[in-house]
Each structure stands twice: as structure tokens, then as C-alpha cells.
C-alpha positions as CSV (number, residue, x, y, z in Angstrom):
1,M,16.0,11.7,-5.2
2,Q,15.0,8.8,-2.5
3,L,12.5,8.6,-0.7
4,V,12.2,7.8,3.1
5,L,8.6,6.9,4.6
6,T,8.4,6.3,8.0
7,L,5.7,3.8,9.1
8,K,4.9,2.3,12.4
9,Y,8.0,3.5,13.7
10,T,10.3,1.9,11.0
11,I,12.5,4.1,8.3
12,M,11.9,2.5,5.0
13,T,12.9,3.3,1.6
14,K,10.1,2.9,-1.0
15,Q,11.6,-0.4,-2.2
16,E,11.8,-1.8,0.9
17,L,8.0,-0.9,1.9
18,E,7.1,-2.5,-1.0
19,N,8.9,-5.6,-0.3
20,N,6.9,-5.8,3.4
21,M,3.6,-5.0,1.9
22,T,4.3,-7.9,-0.4
23,K,5.2,-10.3,2.3
24,V,2.0,-8.6,4.6
25,A,-0.4,-9.1,1.6
26,G,1.3,-12.7,0.0
27,I,1.1,-10.8,-3.7
28,P,3.3,-8.2,-5.4
29,V,2.4,-4.7,-4.2
30,E,3.4,-1.3,-5.7
31,I,3.6,2.1,-4.2
32,T,2.8,5.1,-5.7
33,V,3.8,8.5,-4.0
34,R,1.0,11.1,-4.6
35,G,2.7,13.8,-2.0
36,K,4.2,14.1,0.6
37,R,1.8,12.5,2.8
38,S,-0.4,10.9,0.5
39,F,0.4,7.5,-0.7
40,T,-1.2,4.5,-3.0
41,F,-0.4,0.9,-3.0
42,S,-1.6,-1.2,-5.5
43,F,-1.8,-4.6,-7.0
44,E,-3.4,-7.0,-9.6
45,G,-6.6,-8.6,-9.3
46,K,-9.9,-8.2,-7.6
47,N,-8.1,-9.8,-4.5
48,E,-9.9,-8.3,-1.2
49,T,-8.1,-10.7,1.7
50,A,-4.8,-8.6,0.6
51,A,-6.3,-5.5,0.6
52,K,-7.8,-6.4,4.2
53,K,-4.1,-7.7,5.4
54,I,-3.1,-4.2,4.1
55,Q,-5.4,-2.3,6.0
56,Q,-5.0,-4.6,9.1
57,Y,-1.2,-3.6,9.0
58,F,-1.6,-0.1,9.2
59,A,-4.4,0.4,11.5
60,P,-5.5,2.3,13.3
61,V,-4.6,4.8,10.3
62,S,-8.0,4.1,7.7
63,L,-7.5,3.3,4.3
64,E,-10.1,3.3,1.9
65,Y,-9.7,0.7,-1.4
66,D,-11.1,0.6,-4.7
67,Y,-11.1,-2.0,-7.3
68,D,-10.7,-0.8,-11.3
69,E,-12.6,-3.6,-13.1
70,E,-11.1,-2.2,-16.3
71,C,-7.3,-2.1,-15.0
72,D,-7.7,-5.3,-12.9
73,L,-6.4,-3.4,-9.9
74,I,-6.9,-3.0,-6.4
75,C,-5.7,0.7,-4.9
76,L,-5.4,1.3,-1.2
77,Y,-5.4,5.3,-0.6
78,M,-3.4,6.5,2.7
79,N,-3.6,9.9,3.5
80,L,-1.0,10.8,6.7
């Protein structure tokens, strides 16, 4: 099964979106599909600058994020 997302009026596969978000954030970004309209963008380390770049990319859609110190990951949550 191949996931195809439509964001910012562009149709992308999951891999294409991960590659695009990696370019936006400047660090490797992984996407987890949580449901039909729910996604998590995650990356290693506490990099609030990268998190803000992803938030700005999807504005005005609001993405909340948190840092998991135990795993050393930031996760941004998107619900469409």
C-alpha cells in the first residue's frame, strides 16, 4: 500500500514528503502516519529551529510539538 499525501496543493508520496521536510528543516525528518488525516513529523535531537521551520512551512495549519528527552526526539503532530 502506498500512501499519497496532498499538502500545499502538491501530491507527494510519503518518501517525497520526508525528503522535502528534510530540506525544509535542514536535518533528516521521518513521517509516521497515525490515521487517515493524522501525521507525526519527527527528528533526533532538541532542535527547536527545525521544528519552527516545519511549523512555518505548513502555516496556517497548526502543528504542536514536544521534545521527548528520554528518546531525544522532537515530534510535531498534524491533524487535518
